[in-house]
Every structure is written in C-alpha cells, then in structure tokens.
C-alpha positions in Angstrom: 0.0 0.0 0.0 1.3 3.4 -1.0 1.0 5.8 2.0 0.7 9.3 0.7 0.0 11.0 3.9 -0.6 9.7 7.5 -1.0 10.9 11.0 1.8 10.0 13.4 2.8 10.8 17.0 5.5 13.0 15.6 3.6 14.9 13.1 2.1 14.5 9.7 4.1 12.1 7.6 4.1 12.3 3.7 6.2 11.1 0.9 7.8 13.8 -1.0 6.3 13.6 -4.5 8.7 16.1 -5.9 11.6 13.6 -5.6 9.9 10.6 -7.2 10.7 8.3 -8.9 14.4 8.6 -8.2 14.1 9.1 -4.4 11.5 7.9 -2.0 11.8 10.2 0.9 9.2 10.7 3.7 8.9 14.0 5.6 7.7 14.5 9.1 5.8 17.9 9.1 5.6 19.2 12.7 3.3 22.3 12.3 0.3 23.4 10.4 2.5 25.9 8.6 4.8 23.1 7.4 1.8 21.1 6.1 0.5 24.1 4.3 3.8 24.8 2.7 4.0 21.1 1.7 0.6 21.5 -0.2 1.7 24.7 -1.7 5.0 23.4 -2.9 3.5 20.2 -4.3 5.2 17.9 -1.8 1.6 16.5 -1.7 -0.8 17.0 -4.6 -4.1 15.7 -6.0 -7.4 17.0 -4.8 -8.3 14.2 -2.3 -4.7 14.1 -0.9 -4.7 17.9 -0.5 -8.1 17.6 1.5 -6.8 14.8 3.8 -3.4 16.8 4.3 -5.3 20.1 5.2 -7.5 18.3 7.8 -4.4 16.7 9.4 -2.6 20.1 9.3 -5.4 21.9 11.0 -5.7 19.2 13.7 -1.9 19.3 14.2 -1.9 23.1 14.6 -4.8 23.0 16.9 -3.3 20.3 19.0 -0.1 22.5 19.5 -2.2 25.6 20.5 -1.3 26.9 24.0 -4.8 28.3 24.5 -6.6 26.7 27.3 -9.8 28.6 27.0 -12.2 27.5 24.2 -12.4 31.1 22.7 -8.6 31.2 22.5 -8.4 27.9 21.0 -11.0 29.0 18.5 -9.1 31.9 17.5 -6.0 29.8 16.8 -8.2 27.3 14.9 -9.5 29.8 12.6 -6.0 31.0 11.8 -5.0 27.5 10.9 -8.1 27.1 8.7 -7.2 30.5 7.0 -3.6 29.2 6.3 -4.9 26.2 4.6 -7.4 28.1 2.6 -4.6 30.0 0.9 -2.7 27.0 -0.5 -4.4 25.7 -3.7 -7.4 27.6 -5.0 -8.8 25.0 -7.6 -8.9 21.8 -5.5 -12.5 21.9 -3.9 -11.6 19.0 -1.6 -9.4 21.5 0.3 -12.3 23.6 1.1 -14.5 20.7 1.8 -12.2 19.4 4.4 -11.7 22.7 6.0 -15.3 23.2 6.3 -15.7 19.7 7.7 -13.2 20.6 10.4 -15.0 23.8 11.1 -18.3 22.1 11.5 -16.7 19.6 14.0 -15.3 22.3 16.1 -18.7 24.1 16.1 -20.5 20.8 17.2 -17.9 20.1 20.0 -18.1 23.7 21.3 -22.0 23.6 21.2 -21.9 20.4 23.2 -19.7 22.0 25.9 -16.4 20.3 25.2 -13.4 21.9 26.7 -10.3 22.8 24.7 -8.5 19.4 25.3 -11.6 17.4 24.2 -12.0 19.6 21.1 -8.4 19.0 20.2 -8.9 15.3 20.5 -12.1 15.4 18.5 -10.4 17.3 15.7 -7.7 14.6 15.4 -10.4 12.0 15.2 -12.1 14.0 12.5 -9.0 14.3 10.4 -8.3 10.5 10.7 -11.9 9.8 9.7 -11.4 11.9 6.5 -8.3 9.8 5.8 -10.0 6.5 6.3 -13.1 7.6 4.3 -11.0 8.7 1.4 -9.4 5.3 1.0 -13.0 3.5 1.4 -14.4 5.9 -1.2 -11.7 5.3 -3.7 -12.1 1.5 -3.4 -15.8 2.1 -4.0 -15.1 4.3 -6.9 -12.7 1.7 -8.4 -15.4 -1.0 -8.2 -17.9 1.2 -9.9 -15.5 2.4 -12.6 -13.9 -1.1 -13.2 -17.2 -2.2 -14.5 -16.8 0.2 -17.4 -13.4 -1.2 -18.4 -13.6 -4.2 -20.9 -11.2 -7.1 -20.5 -8.0 -6.5 -22.5 -8.6 -2.7 -22.5 -5.8 -0.1 -22.8 -6.6 3.0 -20.8 -5.0 6.5 -21.4 -4.5 8.7 -18.3 -3.3 12.2 -17.9 -1.4 13.4 -14.9 -1.5 11.3 -11.7 -4.8 10.4 -10.2 -3.7 7.4 -8.3 -2.8 6.5 -4.7 -0.4 9.5 -4.6 -3.3 11.9 -5.4 -5.3 10.5 -2.5 -4.8 9.3 1.1 -3.1 6.3 -0.4 -3.7 2.7 -1.6 -6.0 3.0 -4.6 -6.6 6.3 -6.2 -9.3 7.7 -8.4 -8.5 7.3 -12.1 -5.9 4.6 -11.3 -8.5 3.3 -8.8 -10.6 2.4 -11.8 -7.7 0.7 -13.4 -7.1 -1.2 -10.2 -10.8 -2.1 -9.8 -10.8 -3.5 -13.3 -7.7 -5.6 -12.5 -9.0 -6.7 -9.1 -12.2 -8.0 -11.0 -9.9 -10.2 -13.0 -9.6 -8.1 -16.2 -6.5 -7.6 -18.2 -5.7 -3.8 -18.5 -2.8 -1.8 -19.6 -2.2 2.0 -19.3 -0.8 4.6 -21.6 0.3 7.6 -19.4 0.6 11.1 -20.8 3.9 12.6 -19.2 1.8 15.7 -18.2 3.9 18.7 -18.6 5.2 20.9 -17.1 5.4 19.0 -13.8 5.6 15.6 -15.4 3.3 13.8 -12.9 2.4 11.0 -15.4 6.0 10.2 -16.2 7.2 10.5 -12.6 4.4 9.4 -10.5 1.8 7.3 -12.5 4.4 5.1 -14.1 6.1 4.7 -10.7 2.9 3.6 -9.1 1.8 1.2 -11.9 5.3 -0.5 -12.1 4.9 -1.1 -8.4 1.6 -2.7 -8.9 2.9 -4.7 -12.0 0.3 -3.1 -14.2 1.6 -2.6 -17.7 2.2 1.0 -18.4 3.7 3.0 -21.4 4.7 6.7 -21.1 4.1 9.1 -23.9 4.6 12.8 -24.3 1.5 14.9 -24.3 1.7 15.7 -27.9 1.6 12.0 -28.9 -1.9 11.3 -27.6 -3.7 12.2 -30.9 -1.4 10.0 -33.0 -1.7 7.0 -30.5 -5.5 7.3 -30.5 -5.6 7.5 -34.4 -3.6 4.2 -34.4 -6.4 2.5 -32.5 -4.1 1.9 -29.3 -6.6 3.5 -26.8 -9.9 2.0 -25.7 -10.9 4.6 -23.2 -9.6 7.7 -21.3 -9.9 7.9 -17.5 -8.8 11.1 -15.7 -9.2 12.5 -12.2 -10.7 15.9 -11.2 -9.9 18.8 -8.9 -13.4 20.4 -9.1 -16.6 19.4 -10.8 -19.2 22.0 -11.4 -22.9 21.2 -10.9 -23.4 20.8 -14.8 -20.5 18.3 -15.0 -17.8 20.7 -16.3 -14.6 19.5 -14.9 -11.4 21.1 -13.9 -8.3 18.7 -14.1 -4.6 19.1 -14.8 -3.7 21.2 -17.6 -3.9 19.3 -20.9 -7.1 17.3 -20.0 -9.2 19.4 -22.2 -7.0 18.7 -25.2 -7.2 15.0 -24.4 -11.1 15.1 -24.2 -11.3 16.8 -27.6 -9.0 14.2 -29.1 -11.0 11.4 -27.6 -14.3 12.8 -29.0 -12.7 13.0 -32.5 -11.7 9.4 -32.3 -15.0 8.1 -30.7 -13.2 7.1 -27.5 -15.2 7.3 -24.3 -13.7 9.9 -21.9 -14.4 9.2 -18.2 -13.8 11.4 -15.1 -13.2 9.6 -11.9 -13.5 11.6 -8.6 -15.2 11.2 -5.1 -18.6 13.1 -4.6 -16.5 15.4 -2.3 -14.9 16.8 -5.5 -18.4 18.0 -6.9 -19.0 21.7 -6.2 -22.8 22.2 -6.6 -22.4 26.0 -5.7 -20.9 26.4 -9.2 -23.3 26.2 -12.1 -20.6 25.8 -14.7 -16.9 25.4 -15.2 -16.5 29.0 -16.1 -16.7 29.8 -12.4 -14.0 27.4 -11.3 -10.8 29.3 -10.1 -7.7 28.4 -12.2 -4.5 28.4 -10.3 -1.6 30.1 -12.0 1.7 28.6 -10.8 5.4 29.8 -10.8 6.8 30.1 -14.3 9.9 28.3 -13.2 8.0 25.0 -13.5 8.0 25.7 -17.2 11.3 27.3 -17.7 13.3 24.7 -15.6 13.4 21.0 -14.9 14.6 21.1 -11.4 17.7 23.3 -11.5 18.2 22.9 -15.4 17.1 25.9 -17.3 15.3 25.0 -20.6 13.9 28.4 -21.9 15.7 31.7 -22.5 16.2 34.0 -19.5 13.5 36.6 -19.3 10.9 34.9 -21.6 7.3 35.5 -21.0 5.6 32.3 -19.5 2.0 31.3 -18.7 1.6 28.4 -16.4 -2.1 27.7 -15.6 -2.2 24.5 -13.5 -5.7 23.4 -14.6 -8.1 23.5 -17.5 -11.8 22.8 -17.7 -13.4 20.1 -19.8 -16.9 20.8 -20.9 -19.5 18.2 -19.7 -20.5 17.4 -23.3 -17.1 15.7 -23.9 -17.5 13.5 -20.7 -19.1 10.1 -21.3 -19.6 9.5 -17.5 -18.4 10.7 -14.2 -17.4 7.8 -11.9 -17.9 8.6 -8.2 -17.8 6.7 -4.9 -21.6 6.7 -4.9 -22.2 5.5 -8.5 -21.7 6.5 -12.1 -23.3 9.7 -13.3 -24.3 10.4 -16.9 -25.8 13.4 -18.6 -27.8 15.3 -17.7 -25.2 15.9 -14.9 -27.1 18.8 -13.3 -29.6 16.1 -12.1 -27.5 13.0 -11.7 -24.6 14.6 -9.8 -27.1 16.3 -7.4 -28.8 12.9 -6.8 -25.4 11.3 -5.9 -24.4 14.3 -3.7 -27.7 14.1 -1.9 -27.3 10.3 -1.4 -23.9 11.0 0.2 -25.2 13.6 2.6 -28.1 11.4 3.7 -25.7 8.6 4.5 
C-alpha cells in the first residue's frame, strides 16, 4: 500500500512527491504551517490528498495551540483554517475538508467540550477523513472497473492514483485497479503531463509497483496514439466538478477530451463526490491556479527556456460536460444530464 499521507505521534508524515521516482523520501511535518507549505510546494498534490493533508494540518496546529480557554483555541483554529485556505485555490476537496473541520469544532463547542476534548475530536475527524478517502476510492474503483472491458488499454493524464489520494487505490488509477481486481486484463498509456511531469514520474512509478503494464508518452503524442487505435478509453481525475459536469483537471486534460471525441473514444472522469461543487453552475466559475513560471522554464535546476521569456503556467483547464461520457464517483456512475445525476449522488452521500 502506498501511504501518501498519514498521522503519526511525531507529526504529519508524507512522501515527497517532488523527488519521485528517483528518491523515496518521507517527511515529518511538525506544524500546520509546514503542512500548508508542503501543499503549496506540491510535496503532496491531488485534490483528495490535499483535503486529507489540510485536515491533518489543521488538527496538528490546533493540538499545539497553547490556548486553554475555548475562545482562545477557536481563534487559533480559525487562523489554521485560513492558512490552509490560501494554499491551492482550484482543488475543492481542500475547502470541503476545511469546512468539515470547522463543523466538527462548532459541534463540539456547542456540546460544551473543553479545549483538550476539542483537540482530540479534531484529530479524530482528520483521521476519519483519511479512512473515508481510502474507502471511497475503493468504491469508486469498483464502479469504474465495471466500465473497463477485459483487455482494454486506458489512457490517463497526470497522476490520479494512490499518490493523489490518502493512499492505496486512487481515483483514475483506482478504476484501473478495480478492473484488475475484477480479473480483467488492463494496460495503461500515461501522458507525461507537462510541465510537472506527474504522469511520467508518478503514474509510471505507481503502476510499475503494482505490476500493471504502463507505457509513457509525451503529451503531444496522444492524438497519434488514438488514431492508431491503441486507446480503448480515457480515464482522468478531477480537482473540481461543477454542478453541470464541467470538470477542472490538470492542464492538458481538455485537449485529451477533444481528441477522444474526435476518435470516438469514451472519456471518463473519476472523482469522489466530495470533488463535486454544486455551488458552481458551470466550469467558467472554477478558479484556475496560476503557478510559478519556473515550473515551465526549468526542470529542477536545469534551465530550458531563455532568460526573461514570458511564460504562462495555468495548473488546470476545464473540460466541458458534453465531452465526458460518464463521471465515476464513490456513490455510483453519473451520466448526462449531470445537473440532475450529480445532485442525486451528492444528496445520497449527505443522507448517508
């Protein structure tokens, strides 16, 4: 089992994804600020993993608060939530996890818990979010695995595997693992995913560990590979899904979806219901993070582009719902019209 992030007595432990696949190094983060910086610097990435990490970071910070009175503790708690809110704007799981921690604080305060009891409950809540993420991704994998035919080759973009979640299964790669666990033969073609190369570095590393056949291609090869008939379906993850099904995912996903439509290849999105943002009616309202230009001009410390050249580095793009054959969630598979089917799955999750 790949352990992306976990709670320990020493602090929040996570694998440094910036160093993979050449070095497997685990960090112990001993403060809320260190966890927030790890999210910002992409030590940990992927919407579900960001949500889990944020919850643990908030719990860690609150645990270390010296405030003995509940009002003082609440002031520190709000500060930690604000720190986390400023890390990655696109991943809705971040804000979902923060709100869930806020709601737990409110409930415990209303019940008359003292500051030490509240600290314990927040640690419990963060660990519950961790466990639920693993369970939800296994459920998602079972639903998605049913859509994959025996002998299929799946094209992926970025990394939506165990490393993008609490660990173990993943979302898009959870679908691949679900198909494999159902006894189906499945292979993966992984887009390298410029500029941060999550596909080449992370997806290939994960699948090799799992002994699932994987071939890495550069992003500009996808159309050629599809035209040759080598792709049976596309499965990608998501960082935020609007109520109408428009989906934000790693930059380059929209291009893959257009190519899939051109070649009559089903394009699936895999994400837990917590990634659905019903407050947004369309993808036009999804905030798109602009990251440091150095990610484009350099590979680690090696400069590739001329000094001083203008750079754009949006981390995500939005794929319109009409290009998506189905959205695979931990509550079932949604198909168009997404405005109705996603709401039904979201309501089901809330009731449970």
